[in-house]
N, C-alpha and C positions, 0 to 999 in steps of 0.2 A: 799477728792474724791475717794478715794477706795472704801471708804463704800458708796458713790453715785452710783459708777460703779455697785457695789454686788448689790445693792438695784435696780438697773433696767438690771441686769443680767448678767452682766459682770464678769467676772472668771479671776484668775489669775491663769497660769500653768509656769513651768518649772525654772531654775534657777535663769530668770531674770526676772520674774513676770508674765510675760509679758503671751497672752494666745496663741501668736506663737510662738513656740520657732525655731529663724532664723538659719537656716542652711546655709550655705556655699557649693554655688554652681556653679563650674566653667564654663566660658560663653561655648556655643556649640562653636564659632566661634571665633578662638585665632588670626589668618592672618589680618593683615591691610585691607589687597584687600578683605576678607568675610563682612567687615563693610563699607568699603570706599562706599560713595554715588557717584555716576557720578551728578553733577548738573544740566545738561541737562534733566533728569528724573522727576525734581520739578517741577510742576504744579504750578504757582503762579499767573494766569488770572484771577482764582478768591479768591486768598489769603482775608484772615479777619487780623489785627491786634489783637490781643490778650493781649500782653503787651508791654510794654519798658521801659527800664530802661538804665545806664550811659551807658555799653557797647556792647549792643543790643539790635534787639526789636523780640519779639516771635509774629510767624504767622501759623495760621491754614494756611494747602495748601493742595495739593495732591501730593503724590507718589506713580505712578501705580497703578490709579485708588482708595489710599486708603486715605482718612483723615489723617493726619498728624499734628504734631506739631514741629515749625522749629524753633528752636533761632539760629539769624541769626545776625553776629558782624557787626556795624557799620561800614560801608565802611571810616569815618575817622579814625577809631582805628586798619583798618586792616591791617598796618604796624607796630605796636606797640608791642615790643618785648613781655610785661609783659602781656599785652593781650591776644596774640597769646600763651603764658609761663600759662595762666590760664585756655584760652580754652582749649588745649590737656592733660592740666591735669584734665578738668572734663571729657573729654569724656575718658581719660584712668580709671576714677573712677568709668561713667556709664557702660560700659564694664564689670566692676565685678558686677555689681548688680541685682539679681533677686528675686522680693517678689511681690504678688499681691497688700501691698498696696503703690509700689514706682512706678512711670511712667516708661515705657519700652522703653530701649533707642535702636532703629533701626539701625541708621548709623550714619554717620558723613560727612562732605564736606572738606578735612583738606590740598589737592592737590592743588585747585584754592581757590579764592576769589571771595566772598566772604566767610570765614570760618561759618560750619550752623553746629547743631548738630540735629539731626532730632529723635524723639518721639514718640511713640502713642497719638493720639488727641483722647482724651477720651470725649464720646456725650453728658455728663451730664453737663459738663461746671464747674466753680470753686465756692467751698465754698463760696466766696463773694459775685458771684453772687444769685448764690441760694439763700442766705439769704435776698437780695435784691429783690429780685422775690415776694420766698416765709414769708416774715417776719422772727418773732422770733421762732424758734423750737419747738417742743414736746421735751420732758424730753425723751424720746426712743431718738428719731432721733438725739439728741444731743449728748447723753453717744454712741448712732452709730458713727456718725461722729469721738467722741474721743476716742474711740476702735480703729479704721482705723489707724487714727494720730498718737496713741500711737504704734501702730505694726509696721507701719511702722518706724516711729526713734528708737523704738526699735533694728530693724532690723540693722539702718543705725550705731549706736551706739555700738553695739555689735561686738564682734573678730568676722573675722578677719577686718570688716571692720573698725570699730569706727572711723566714717563720722561726725564730728559736725554740723548739719543743723542749722546755726543762723541765718535765718532769716523765723522765724514761722509766717506768718502772711494768712487772707482765701483765698487770691487770688492765695496762692502755690498749696493749695489740692483740686487737681481736681478728680472727680470719674467718671463711670460709670452709 
């Protein structure tokens, strides 16, 4: 794989072998009030379902006139102690992440139900949709996608993060 990446312009740098040497950047907002979103500011009038899982759904919506992605916990699970614990853990992880290949956390609704996690919405869509519309990728495009995904994963897997992403699939990778 390394040889294929090098053949198409991929380079390795740094102690991790990653082109992008991950550096820990403290989040600019440290108080809960800084990232807590008032749910009344979320506009779902033209919401579009992006995905659905066993714990929640992901919608394209708007916040203060900006397109966003909202992960909303299903109402039937809104009082489940373990679901709430997992949700809060995910929020605490996302607050700390800053990387060009990781979707940007904007805020969350944690004080009222349904619980919601808000991130940037990337206009390009996800890799699954891209493959569905465009068909197979050219080698250069495939290498570029692979490098972007690898950079994001390297950032997640390196200190101080050490986050293991166990759900790798094309729908998870968005691009702008």
